[in-house]
N, CA and C atoms as an extended XYZ file, in Angstrom:
396
Properties=species:S:1:pos:R:3:atomname:S:1:resname:S:1:resid:I:1 pbc="F F F"
N         6.019       15.304       10.604 N   UNK     1
C         7.232       14.432       10.945 CA  UNK     1
C         7.111       12.962       11.024 C   UNK     1
N         5.984       12.616       11.723 N   UNK     2
C         5.471       11.068       11.687 CA  UNK     2
C         5.292       10.507       10.263 C   UNK     2
N         4.815       11.465        9.416 N   UNK     3
C         4.536       10.866        8.148 CA  UNK     3
C         5.839       10.717        7.307 C   UNK     3
N         6.902       11.449        7.589 N   UNK     4
C         8.102       11.375        7.078 CA  UNK     4
C         8.880       10.279        7.498 C   UNK     4
N         8.714       10.007        8.771 N   UNK     5
C         9.308        8.779        9.450 CA  UNK     5
C         8.691        7.553        8.722 C   UNK     5
N         7.349        7.522        8.574 N   UNK     6
C         6.710        6.404        7.936 CA  UNK     6
C         7.211        6.132        6.423 C   UNK     6
N         7.324        7.278        5.766 N   UNK     7
C         7.597        7.121        4.438 CA  UNK     7
C         9.278        6.581        4.401 C   UNK     7
N        10.074        6.794        5.313 N   UNK     8
C        11.378        6.430        5.328 CA  UNK     8
C        11.595        4.962        5.506 C   UNK     8
N        10.588        4.412        6.394 N   UNK     9
C        10.770        2.877        6.384 CA  UNK     9
C        10.035        2.154        5.431 C   UNK     9
N        10.353        0.954        5.195 N   UNK    10
C         9.761        0.145        4.044 CA  UNK    10
C         8.347       -0.284        4.736 C   UNK    10
N         7.381        0.160        3.704 N   UNK    11
C         5.895       -0.297        4.024 CA  UNK    11
C         5.807       -1.629        3.233 C   UNK    11
N         5.269       -2.456        3.944 N   UNK    12
C         4.835       -3.840        3.457 CA  UNK    12
C         3.382       -4.014        3.165 C   UNK    12
N         3.150       -4.891        2.177 N   UNK    13
C         1.870       -5.223        1.694 CA  UNK    13
C         1.475       -6.532        2.527 C   UNK    13
N         0.168       -7.204        1.960 N   UNK    14
C        -0.296       -8.380        2.906 CA  UNK    14
C         0.529       -9.633        2.457 C   UNK    14
N         1.153       -9.469        1.184 N   UNK    15
C         2.061      -10.769        0.812 CA  UNK    15
C         3.527      -10.568        1.461 C   UNK    15
N         3.942       -9.540        2.145 N   UNK    16
C         5.231       -9.335        2.928 CA  UNK    16
C         6.311       -8.562        1.947 C   UNK    16
N         5.946       -8.054        0.905 N   UNK    17
C         6.738       -7.496        0.005 CA  UNK    17
C         6.393       -5.932       -0.011 C   UNK    17
N         7.248       -5.038       -0.564 N   UNK    18
C         7.010       -3.646       -0.888 CA  UNK    18
C         5.563       -3.348       -1.217 C   UNK    18
N         5.061       -2.518       -0.355 N   UNK    19
C         3.675       -1.886       -0.790 CA  UNK    19
C         3.643       -1.185       -2.067 C   UNK    19
N         2.742       -1.634       -3.216 N   UNK    20
C         2.692       -0.871       -4.382 CA  UNK    20
C         1.687        0.069       -4.309 C   UNK    20
N         1.627        0.881       -5.463 N   UNK    21
C         0.625        2.019       -5.431 CA  UNK    21
C        -0.716        1.417       -5.976 C   UNK    21
N        -1.752        1.918       -5.325 N   UNK    22
C        -3.091        1.461       -5.708 CA  UNK    22
C        -3.672        2.070       -6.978 C   UNK    22
N        -3.689        3.533       -6.900 N   UNK    23
C        -4.273        4.263       -7.833 CA  UNK    23
C        -3.980        5.771       -7.760 C   UNK    23
N        -3.622        6.441       -8.890 N   UNK    24
C        -3.374        7.653       -8.895 CA  UNK    24
C        -4.432        8.569       -9.835 C   UNK    24
N        -5.286        7.731      -10.363 N   UNK    25
C        -6.380        8.643      -11.137 CA  UNK    25
C        -7.460        7.641      -11.026 C   UNK    25
N        -8.364        8.055      -10.036 N   UNK    26
C        -8.244        9.076       -9.159 CA  UNK    26
C        -7.207        9.006       -8.081 C   UNK    26
N        -6.838       10.007       -7.545 N   UNK    27
C        -5.805        9.759       -6.384 CA  UNK    27
C        -6.427        9.284       -5.288 C   UNK    27
N        -5.847        8.152       -4.804 N   UNK    28
C        -6.590        7.424       -3.633 CA  UNK    28
C        -5.545        7.602       -2.243 C   UNK    28
N        -5.954        6.965       -1.250 N   UNK    29
C        -5.237        6.723       -0.137 CA  UNK    29
C        -5.559        7.741        1.094 C   UNK    29
N        -5.400        7.453        2.198 N   UNK    30
C        -5.604        8.294        3.353 CA  UNK    30
C        -4.791        9.543        3.168 C   UNK    30
N        -3.569        9.499        2.713 N   UNK    31
C        -2.585       10.497        2.605 CA  UNK    31
C        -2.821       11.192        1.165 C   UNK    31
N        -3.473       10.574        0.227 N   UNK    32
C        -3.730       10.990       -1.055 CA  UNK    32
C        -2.604       11.064       -1.932 C   UNK    32
N        -1.699        9.857       -1.795 N   UNK    33
C        -0.574        9.692       -2.488 CA  UNK    33
C        -0.481        8.663       -3.238 C   UNK    33
N        -1.798        7.845       -3.586 N   UNK    34
C        -1.852        6.763       -4.543 CA  UNK    34
C        -1.507        5.427       -3.821 C   UNK    34
N        -1.295        5.403       -2.413 N   UNK    35
C        -0.887        4.059       -1.735 CA  UNK    35
C        -1.941        4.022       -0.516 C   UNK    35
N        -2.203        2.703       -0.099 N   UNK    36
C        -3.097        2.492        0.936 CA  UNK    36
C        -2.448        2.284        2.156 C   UNK    36
N        -1.605        3.445        2.489 N   UNK    37
C        -0.937        3.444        3.608 CA  UNK    37
C        -1.884        3.850        4.788 C   UNK    37
N        -1.353        3.657        6.012 N   UNK    38
C        -2.213        4.092        7.127 CA  UNK    38
C        -1.241        4.659        8.202 C   UNK    38
N        -1.738        5.248        9.330 N   UNK    39
C        -0.977        5.854       10.290 CA  UNK    39
C        -1.973        6.228       11.324 C   UNK    39
N        -1.558        6.684       12.419 N   UNK    40
C        -2.140        7.025       13.750 CA  UNK    40
C        -3.557        7.960       13.528 C   UNK    40
N        -3.555        8.914       12.475 N   UNK    41
C        -4.909        9.500       12.177 CA  UNK    41
C        -5.737        9.043       11.447 C   UNK    41
N        -5.497        7.811       10.793 N   UNK    42
C        -6.281        7.095        9.903 CA  UNK    42
C        -7.275        6.178       10.672 C   UNK    42
N        -8.334        6.646       11.312 N   UNK    43
C        -9.169        5.761       12.065 CA  UNK    43
C        -9.973        4.849       11.335 C   UNK    43
N        -9.995        5.085        9.919 N   UNK    44
C       -10.804        4.257        9.196 CA  UNK    44
C        -9.820        3.158        8.566 C   UNK    44
N        -8.680        3.140        8.778 N   UNK    45
C        -7.835        2.122        8.234 CA  UNK    45
C        -7.994        1.815        6.817 C   UNK    45
N        -7.580        2.764        5.907 N   UNK    46
C        -7.667        2.719        4.488 CA  UNK    46
C        -6.693        1.869        3.704 C   UNK    46
N        -6.731        0.588        4.108 N   UNK    47
C        -5.668       -0.216        3.788 CA  UNK    47
C        -6.070       -1.361        2.675 C   UNK    47
N        -7.217       -1.232        2.132 N   UNK    48
C        -7.490       -2.471        1.067 CA  UNK    48
C        -7.608       -1.578       -0.325 C   UNK    48
N        -6.775       -2.224       -1.080 N   UNK    49
C        -6.784       -1.574       -2.576 CA  UNK    49
C        -7.786       -2.374       -3.258 C   UNK    49
N        -8.902       -1.759       -3.727 N   UNK    50
C        -9.932       -2.638       -4.444 CA  UNK    50
C       -10.314       -2.013       -5.696 C   UNK    50
N       -10.780       -2.592       -6.556 N   UNK    51
C       -11.396       -2.043       -7.795 CA  UNK    51
C       -13.000       -2.307       -7.666 C   UNK    51
N       -13.365       -0.939       -7.519 N   UNK    52
C       -14.869       -0.956       -7.012 CA  UNK    52
C       -15.754       -1.483       -8.113 C   UNK    52
N       -16.797       -2.031       -7.809 N   UNK    53
C       -18.046       -2.527       -8.487 CA  UNK    53
C       -19.310       -1.809       -8.227 C   UNK    53
N       -20.243       -1.675       -9.330 N   UNK    54
C       -21.462       -1.268       -9.137 CA  UNK    54
C       -22.293       -1.635       -7.943 C   UNK    54
N       -22.146       -3.129       -7.645 N   UNK    55
C       -22.547       -3.707       -6.484 CA  UNK    55
C       -22.125       -3.062       -5.278 C   UNK    55
N       -20.791       -3.093       -5.095 N   UNK    56
C       -20.067       -2.425       -4.079 CA  UNK    56
C       -20.476       -1.115       -3.714 C   UNK    56
N       -20.404       -0.230       -4.814 N   UNK    57
C       -20.743        1.176       -4.681 CA  UNK    57
C       -22.300        1.522       -4.055 C   UNK    57
N       -23.038        0.602       -4.592 N   UNK    58
C       -24.430        0.866       -4.066 CA  UNK    58
C       -24.606        0.266       -2.572 C   UNK    58
N       -23.817       -0.723       -2.280 N   UNK    59
C       -23.938       -1.160       -0.812 CA  UNK    59
C       -23.279       -0.177       -0.001 C   UNK    59
N       -22.174        0.455       -0.316 N   UNK    60
C       -21.443        1.433        0.506 CA  UNK    60
C       -22.417        2.600        0.605 C   UNK    60
N       -23.100        3.064       -0.356 N   UNK    61
C       -24.180        4.201       -0.297 CA  UNK    61
C       -25.080        3.809        0.612 C   UNK    61
N       -25.701        2.739        0.657 N   UNK    62
C       -26.602        2.230        1.507 CA  UNK    62
C       -26.201        2.070        2.862 C   UNK    62
N       -25.081        1.872        2.995 N   UNK    63
C       -24.341        1.914        4.504 CA  UNK    63
C       -24.069        3.260        4.920 C   UNK    63
N       -24.358        4.266        4.243 N   UNK    64
C       -23.936        5.809        4.507 CA  UNK    64
C       -22.517        6.326        4.023 C   UNK    64
N       -22.044        5.649        3.182 N   UNK    65
C       -20.894        6.249        2.658 CA  UNK    65
C       -20.888        6.298        1.021 C   UNK    65
N       -21.418        7.339        0.448 N   UNK    66
C       -21.629        7.491       -0.850 CA  UNK    66
C       -20.338        7.839       -1.688 C   UNK    66
N       -19.804        6.874       -2.299 N   UNK    67
C       -18.606        6.969       -2.970 CA  UNK    67
C       -18.826        7.234       -4.480 C   UNK    67
N       -19.977        7.300       -4.899 N   UNK    68
C       -20.306        7.731       -6.406 CA  UNK    68
C       -20.524        9.294       -6.555 C   UNK    68
N       -20.925        9.953       -5.516 N   UNK    69
C       -21.229       11.424       -5.737 CA  UNK    69
C       -19.845       12.333       -5.695 C   UNK    69
N       -19.593       12.939       -6.564 N   UNK    70
C       -18.426       14.007       -6.478 CA  UNK    70
C       -18.613       14.908       -5.354 C   UNK    70
N       -17.535       15.189       -4.667 N   UNK    71
C       -17.529       16.270       -3.681 CA  UNK    71
C       -16.244       17.015       -3.831 C   UNK    71
N       -16.497       18.095       -4.915 N   UNK    72
C       -15.283       19.005       -5.453 CA  UNK    72
C       -14.780       19.559       -4.281 C   UNK    72
N       -15.418       20.168       -3.214 N   UNK    73
C       -14.746       20.804       -2.280 CA  UNK    73
C       -13.878       19.980       -1.433 C   UNK    73
N       -13.830       18.610       -1.670 N   UNK    74
C       -12.836       17.837       -1.084 CA  UNK    74
C       -11.909       17.222       -2.064 C   UNK    74
N       -11.967       17.803       -3.265 N   UNK    75
C       -11.291       17.213       -4.347 CA  UNK    75
C       -11.550       15.792       -4.739 C   UNK    75
N       -12.835       15.194       -4.505 N   UNK    76
C       -13.219       13.924       -4.650 CA  UNK    76
C       -13.949       13.886       -6.011 C   UNK    76
N       -13.616       13.127       -7.059 N   UNK    77
C       -14.313       13.290       -8.291 CA  UNK    77
C       -15.614       12.128       -8.251 C   UNK    77
N       -15.799       11.401       -7.170 N   UNK    78
C       -16.718       10.320       -7.157 CA  UNK    78
C       -16.130        9.000       -8.077 C   UNK    78
N       -16.600        8.124       -7.684 N   UNK    79
C       -15.930        6.733       -8.308 CA  UNK    79
C       -16.990        6.067       -9.178 C   UNK    79
N       -16.410        5.229      -10.107 N   UNK    80
C       -17.107        4.678      -10.965 CA  UNK    80
C       -16.740        3.191      -11.077 C   UNK    80
N       -17.644        2.287      -11.316 N   UNK    81
C       -17.239        0.854      -11.439 CA  UNK    81
C       -15.922        0.730      -12.333 C   UNK    81
N       -14.965        0.110      -11.706 N   UNK    82
C       -13.598       -0.113      -12.373 CA  UNK    82
C       -12.611        0.580      -11.789 C   UNK    82
N       -12.917        1.882      -11.104 N   UNK    83
C       -11.976        2.647      -10.411 CA  UNK    83
C       -11.323        1.922       -9.399 C   UNK    83
N        -9.886        2.169       -9.000 N   UNK    84
C        -9.319        1.610       -7.842 CA  UNK    84
C        -9.322        2.637       -6.740 C   UNK    84
N        -9.460        2.086       -5.558 N   UNK    85
C        -9.524        2.924       -4.395 CA  UNK    85
C        -9.203        2.341       -3.099 C   UNK    85
N        -8.682        3.092       -2.204 N   UNK    86
C        -8.196        2.345       -0.800 CA  UNK    86
C        -9.445        2.519       -0.001 C   UNK    86
N        -9.939        1.291        0.283 N   UNK    87
C       -11.117        1.378        1.129 CA  UNK    87
C       -10.761        0.953        2.518 C   UNK    87
N       -11.538        1.287        3.531 N   UNK    88
C       -11.484        0.920        5.016 CA  UNK    88
C       -11.668       -0.455        5.032 C   UNK    88
N       -10.741       -1.207        5.667 N   UNK    89
C       -10.778       -2.392        5.764 CA  UNK    89
C       -12.014       -3.121        6.448 C   UNK    89
N       -12.464       -2.289        7.440 N   UNK    90
C       -13.682       -2.882        8.090 CA  UNK    90
C       -14.928       -2.683        7.295 C   UNK    90
N       -15.060       -1.795        6.218 N   UNK    91
C       -16.189       -1.717        5.151 CA  UNK    91
C       -15.916       -2.743        4.193 C   UNK    91
N       -14.689       -3.158        3.809 N   UNK    92
C       -14.395       -4.270        2.785 CA  UNK    92
C       -14.972       -5.554        3.586 C   UNK    92
N       -14.617       -5.599        4.844 N   UNK    93
C       -15.062       -6.887        5.388 CA  UNK    93
C       -16.573       -7.002        5.616 C   UNK    93
N       -17.233       -5.857        5.929 N   UNK    94
C       -18.774       -5.821        5.819 CA  UNK    94
C       -19.203       -6.505        4.452 C   UNK    94
N       -18.866       -5.853        3.559 N   UNK    95
C       -18.941       -6.135        2.159 CA  UNK    95
C       -18.835       -7.667        1.950 C   UNK    95
N       -17.540       -8.134        2.416 N   UNK    96
C       -17.280       -9.645        2.091 CA  UNK    96
C       -18.370      -10.420        2.857 C   UNK    96
N       -18.933      -10.057        4.154 N   UNK    97
C       -19.853      -10.729        4.702 CA  UNK    97
C       -21.276      -10.778        4.209 C   UNK    97
N       -21.434       -9.572        3.400 N   UNK    98
C       -22.726       -9.375        2.731 CA  UNK    98
C       -22.668       -9.942        1.397 C   UNK    98
N       -21.687      -10.444        0.957 N   UNK    99
C       -21.395      -11.144       -0.434 CA  UNK    99
C       -21.213      -10.191       -1.488 C   UNK    99
N       -20.643       -8.944       -1.306 N   UNK   100
C       -20.511       -8.053       -2.444 CA  UNK   100
C       -19.118       -7.250       -2.203 C   UNK   100
N       -18.167       -7.896       -1.823 N   UNK   101
C       -16.790       -7.515       -1.806 CA  UNK   101
C       -16.232       -7.437       -3.018 C   UNK   101
N       -15.661       -6.079       -3.336 N   UNK   102
C       -15.033       -5.852       -4.641 CA  UNK   102
C       -13.668       -6.732       -4.713 C   UNK   102
N       -13.051       -6.903       -5.868 N   UNK   103
C       -11.759       -7.512       -6.096 CA  UNK   103
C       -10.678       -6.698       -5.667 C   UNK   103
N        -9.741       -7.199       -5.000 N   UNK   104
C        -8.465       -6.570       -4.420 CA  UNK   104
C        -7.134       -6.782       -5.081 C   UNK   104
N        -6.145       -5.616       -5.026 N   UNK   105
C        -4.901       -5.799       -5.465 CA  UNK   105
C        -4.184       -6.261       -4.287 C   UNK   105
N        -3.724       -7.311       -4.175 N   UNK   106
C        -2.840       -7.890       -2.996 CA  UNK   106
C        -1.585       -7.076       -2.740 C   UNK   106
N        -0.997       -6.662       -3.911 N   UNK   107
C         0.319       -5.976       -3.764 CA  UNK   107
C         0.164       -4.547       -3.241 C   UNK   107
N        -1.028       -4.066       -3.344 N   UNK   108
C        -1.260       -2.764       -2.983 CA  UNK   108
C        -2.046       -2.724       -1.563 C   UNK   108
N        -2.315       -3.910       -1.060 N   UNK   109
C        -3.160       -3.689        0.152 CA  UNK   109
C        -2.113       -3.839        1.355 C   UNK   109
N        -2.181       -2.788        2.323 N   UNK   110
C        -1.271       -2.701        3.420 CA  UNK   110
C        -1.301       -3.838        4.298 C   UNK   110
N        -0.243       -4.245        4.982 N   UNK   111
C        -0.048       -5.415        5.825 CA  UNK   111
C        -0.997       -5.522        6.821 C   UNK   111
N        -1.359       -4.151        7.322 N   UNK   112
C        -2.429       -3.871        8.500 CA  UNK   112
C        -3.774       -4.471        8.205 C   UNK   112
N        -4.016       -4.790        6.928 N   UNK   113
C        -5.157       -5.298        6.520 CA  UNK   113
C        -5.485       -6.636        7.252 C   UNK   113
N        -4.356       -7.305        7.485 N   UNK   114
C        -4.437       -8.758        8.021 CA  UNK   114
C        -4.902       -8.751        9.489 C   UNK   114
N        -4.932       -7.596       10.075 N   UNK   115
C        -5.411       -7.456       11.558 CA  UNK   115
C        -7.016       -7.679       11.657 C   UNK   115
N        -7.534       -7.551       10.291 N   UNK   116
C        -8.955       -7.685       10.392 CA  UNK   116
C        -9.495       -8.827        9.457 C   UNK   116
N        -8.883       -9.046        8.406 N   UNK   117
C        -9.241      -10.169        7.461 CA  UNK   117
C        -7.920      -11.123        7.103 C   UNK   117
N        -8.294      -12.231        6.805 N   UNK   118
C        -7.139      -13.116        6.469 CA  UNK   118
C        -6.672      -12.959        4.931 C   UNK   118
N        -5.569      -13.456        4.778 N   UNK   119
C        -4.929      -13.472        3.386 CA  UNK   119
C        -5.799      -14.347        2.660 C   UNK   119
N        -6.379      -15.421        3.114 N   UNK   120
C        -7.197      -16.398        2.311 CA  UNK   120
C        -8.316      -15.629        1.855 C   UNK   120
N        -8.948      -14.855        2.705 N   UNK   121
C       -10.131      -14.023        2.431 CA  UNK   121
C        -9.784      -13.135        1.210 C   UNK   121
N        -8.749      -12.293        1.347 N   UNK   122
C        -8.175      -11.487        0.298 CA  UNK   122
C        -8.019      -12.235       -0.902 C   UNK   122
N        -7.284      -13.478       -1.003 N   UNK   123
C        -7.066      -14.114       -2.145 CA  UNK   123
C        -8.160      -14.631       -2.824 C   UNK   123
N        -9.212      -14.976       -2.178 N   UNK   124
C       -10.424      -15.369       -2.987 CA  UNK   124
C       -11.091      -14.156       -3.895 C   UNK   124
N       -10.617      -13.129       -3.480 N   UNK   125
C       -11.130      -11.880       -4.269 CA  UNK   125
C       -10.036      -10.965       -4.973 C   UNK   125
N        -8.987      -11.855       -5.127 N   UNK   126
C        -7.692      -11.200       -5.898 CA  UNK   126
C        -8.190      -10.865       -7.358 C   UNK   126
N        -7.760       -9.511       -7.562 N   UNK   127
C        -7.814       -9.195       -8.842 CA  UNK   127
C        -6.785       -9.647       -9.839 C   UNK   127
N        -7.237      -10.310      -10.895 N   UNK   128
C        -6.102      -10.887      -11.733 CA  UNK   128
C        -5.795      -10.322      -13.033 C   UNK   128
N        -6.497       -9.121      -13.168 N   UNK   129
C        -6.030       -8.401      -14.635 CA  UNK   129
C        -5.043       -7.397      -14.266 C   UNK   129
N        -4.384       -6.921      -15.310 N   UNK   130
C        -3.512       -5.837      -15.178 CA  UNK   130
C        -4.062       -4.514      -14.931 C   UNK   130
N        -3.101       -3.759      -14.343 N   UNK   131
C        -3.506       -2.306      -14.050 CA  UNK   131
C        -3.958       -1.521      -15.350 C   UNK   131
N        -5.103       -0.827      -15.333 N   UNK   132
C        -5.636       -0.086      -16.276 CA  UNK   132
C        -4.817        1.128      -16.661 C   UNK   132
């Protein structure tokens, strides 16, 4: 029911406009609906829509979150460089501080991202190419 209420209200991105889809192949988002939406059960705050790079994937694996290895029992195909994925905002911030933050799609980053990083930080990593 809480999810229905969230879907009913307009969800905004970091630019203050309607949140856009991040990716449907592979299907991403905490709710696995293609959007970087968040809610009370999303303790990781999967709000950053990023296009992952090999450097970031390796960094994440070294930090204990292997996003490259498929986990079929969870319906997770494993990510490859160029895939878009809703990342935990704190992991993206860690990667930013380490110098390996992947580019982001501002229109698909949930507004709650701004509770952890600034719009300026996101803008310096803005993905400028069209959706694949």
